[in-house]
Steps between C-alpha positions, in 0.01 A plus 500: 500500500122452490456876466747507210315219319169683543645821356647316201164328448320836495745631240451191280122532523518863397722419204278210398194726507668752275549755784851631536646689792721738303678638805608156618609414144739795516624433852866386510514428873235455769604407854215468752730428800224262615581183689334297221751641250810433710705178472785505745687817417359512146243769434280384211435742213133454399578656161724196445819684400731581789488329838686675781694398811419616852793594720420578861150650477223388736219329313132453584443860611154655446496657154271717296381178327562188707862491625807722453878494571656708777843655434761593758869586494689296237184328366420487129329305220705459182441369148772252400408383150528822296747783476233723342156470655330821389446597133824604334614826349219756497214251499232617749406310813299529823586382851202439730527394865380569855730617780461542875768724653569429866698823538329804650725713276797437273846539656693261276464375143229236457515310171176371348630349174823486293462326160753444223469625142772656286545699819332437831158649579463578870234647735563595861391727783743747653523808719538801270596776747218408736245407231407134461552441128450227240753489216486275192714478189783334309851509639785657311432868558197531273198697617284333769161596646438612858179523705407618849334220696133585568365540852405178678748295300695358793378197695212424264444306177563701181473400137774616262490502121830610342467562126774553239345611169795415271617855435859610558628375836647848553150654488352527847151500352562151362430372850170523692427368847152442645452439872153369586374595156618863510821667388673668797693827490793483255836662567798578279743209505857441398640176371567181697867409490686169516436170328387156613398169347262341751122450488363534853183595681527671836874577500808568293624144520494502880565867576266800545222250573130572517352511851148360477282286273462465122214322321359430150810591295447524121706601196281591197664544160321823400407834652150445638221761491375700795184288505710186533692658787164561667405137450834380639442716806147363532382758752764384745428129470716415197427319174599133537665287238412410228349850459154384403304823467327561834387851422185672382520821304228735620382765253306777674292757312243753622227701333239758589190308604266747334686610186702173460808710411831346617676648804875561488771528765316322778674332794420193703599198700463125472479344844559130560224373727702190594855629538579859594849475347346474151355853472547742209458869425476643150455818299358504149692743281233456234164327501632155601707376794685168471587312818656153527375311807568154637245238400265300720426781743185700573541872437307825539570766237431864586525810278451869556533829318482846661215601270283195573290385793595220735241228556462124476552539123869570571560143623516167317574151640661231285705182515821489295457165325538608137789632295328837448236668718313795347335736748290797389372749757201729448539816709273796557655844513527689829181607683284355227128438490320258269126560485273223370142597416217249549123508482386432857206285391642297211863505630617551141757761389363840402619601153303817436654846537578560867629808681745455790610795714793452740535789744736556791832657597379835364447353153213361296525303178223368277541185290276325247492135406279259311715190558371413853841595645708803589863492611655801677852506644752726671240647732637701791466356851173609658122462517291493181133486405414304185168605344360275223192535282396452142544788258127463434371562853191294423710185471701451820463705816786683666697290750795618708782318673765619745852359460841555660818501293838458673833315509535393135170317522296344224132430544197389305157660539212284381215746454150350488261758354122505510268630236399861558205555735385773736750550782441432868617767745623439855531783752731427792416681825623503859275279716449760772560842350326423170767694311627363167845341487746577222774257394331171595633211290206302361545177304241322289536125429293222345529128434672430168595146406418381856745753646429824683658751260563871546293695249582856601650707780447871567536765770212720615516860379470819704126439534558149640354339188619226267334350191514154344347353187306180561274235350164450661523120486839466671590472868770745606727515804621833638762597759563849640812587700673812630756563772328586825182309413393140532488328161158404375388243243157452344334309217231601253316219326384663286558877495146635530548873565699768329644637824597365844634655819770308685592595858854440630577497870802687627751306709514682835734495797332697779674685783326668794655732756865440407748571779253661741717540809722224365217256428422373149177319417434376151302234314594330174197325347554200279295439185138431590281287274135402521445176690871448545731460796659844550792605713544826689805628686499773765816638658563718803852609579688702759846555361561784750372309800205726576218243486362388837194298402261440213197300396386397152144386419408360158151410384446349154235307299330184624530617859876484523669690781862535614648686792868559570656664807852608578704706742849629562598457135807719527690491173288209375281429201182292531344361181163325503373296207156349473279335240164617374282217367182502292522866403246650264527795267532826697494331841664708770794441728465716813823563690519701819804545715638717774840557640647687794835675494716628781428860400132492410168355607352200318393560138242297310433468127268308268586376149251369246606298196302375200548150366498537122583284203865604490687658787423681823293792395366826638541557869315730740638564843427754770666599823285403800497602870834626623399406853305189417633318802432775767199461731191701406506714819863597434417607147199707616718676757766576240231629264334718766826661609608557138161647402498733801845635414405556135166659590659731758751623247216571256303692766792729575520590132138502383280493806228245550441433132875461435537262793205289381640473147839392633332238721323357194828493308677332789228234529531427127876455518478286814239284334699460177810399693297256708584663832126564564257234362297624206173458687620723783634757253172505310289560812728777623506669158117487476457661841760762411316591179171543690677731744642716220168519318325594823744779566456624149117516530533712813 
């Protein structure tokens, strides 16, 4: 009873304040089925007109709002004090209530309501040749209305609004049914026969009973609007008595952010950030969309249009705590670019005549503006260069910017332009080859309003050159980058020369002797920097199992030395990493190694690396003695035998002179391959030359 007194008190306060709840004023019956509104078997009508009597139903069940009644076989609630409880004759009315159907499908007639007028008005569910169907109308053979139950109806709460508009009872269109705020699929219906004089909810006076729960039953003495049906549904949570307006009408409009023209036929959503069951979708058929939402919730509104970009401007957060919420979105059209022009020194807008060229995607367009802004939209996806300068070239120098347009984007380019001066030229070259590099991206930035701000970005031309306009009293920051090279940054404070050369170092991965008899040896230098701690990795591998033994010797700045040994590395990979400390510009890393395979004698190599300001740089390496590990006497014997054979062959062909020349050639080859030491080769060759000269003089 306390709840009832509170509700009555709210109504009295509203009336006393001059606020009327028109829907409750026109409500003939309102049964909450709450425990607070139940006295014994009497079900209290909060509208104050027709109490009802409960026969057999289970009370105190969980309802859509507070409690509900549960019907089973033979249960019903009937009105006892009036023979006619709905408006008479052809006066319109609305029935509003919530039902929960415990059936998985309909196999027998389930009555929701049967109310007396000049003839009885009845609504029930039935199996229409395998289709679960709702039928409503007046008895006596006049036309009724018939609907197919929507999917998900069974075993869940559903709101029903059944509206009779006062037209001829024989006109099927005089009746409209909404389930959860939407009209389901209508079918052709015949009339409902028979006659009866009872007023019951949930059965036909004890027969064809409802199987499930019913809650918040109302009879309203006029045909309510669609908006009122939406309020009664309340996004699935209901609209409690006494129908104090708990809704906010949201009016959504959109316009072009640049032209301010209204946008029509947009779509969107309103998402409840507190309760996912209170979400809405909408489509504006004109320039405004109207959505009724439940009050006292936090929402996010979102709009989109296929011709307009998607960004943070498409979202708006609000709290529904007013009767009307007006939301106006400013959208930029697809792939749009807004260019703002500022003086780099004064940071004020530039309002003189400016030329802007946008080139890319095989097109080039020139625009002019004197309003400090330019808006361009509907650009194709791709890369563009924006070139900006004053029409009078003596005013503002040419600046260029590179932009990317894609995926319905919208972006703003704030261009800070400097007064025209002589340009500075940078030539980008390869650190080691000295050749110029085309296609290097070079950016120029400066401090504007305490922030490092991009002033211009360009790519080097076929000659490796790029030009920028500058002021002699400003500090500039530059960055150069290109795939395959280490990025480089530098500062000029101020720019003192008209031309500079910038060297970029190529990123190198070095391989030596790949897969020689199944052995791979390779080094991958890390980035080396002056006076830094640098890392170096060296790998020797024998995937084919042909490596018997190896040794690696590494000498590097500040007296560092490393030696690694290994053997029997069949099918294995050995990786050695070491650190080089206190390196200076162009210091050397000397690496020598040898390995022995099962099919060849030991082989020895030397590698020489520069430490430069970027990455591992130029390398010189030479093949050393093939037989470095053989004793000296053995090598001399091999050389003597080999030289004798070669010389003898030459003598057979060309006599003494031919034999001598072949001996000299053999000594040279043996010395180059390291089989005979160079000092021994040199002595033998000198003596051989004296012999040939002597023979020639004779």
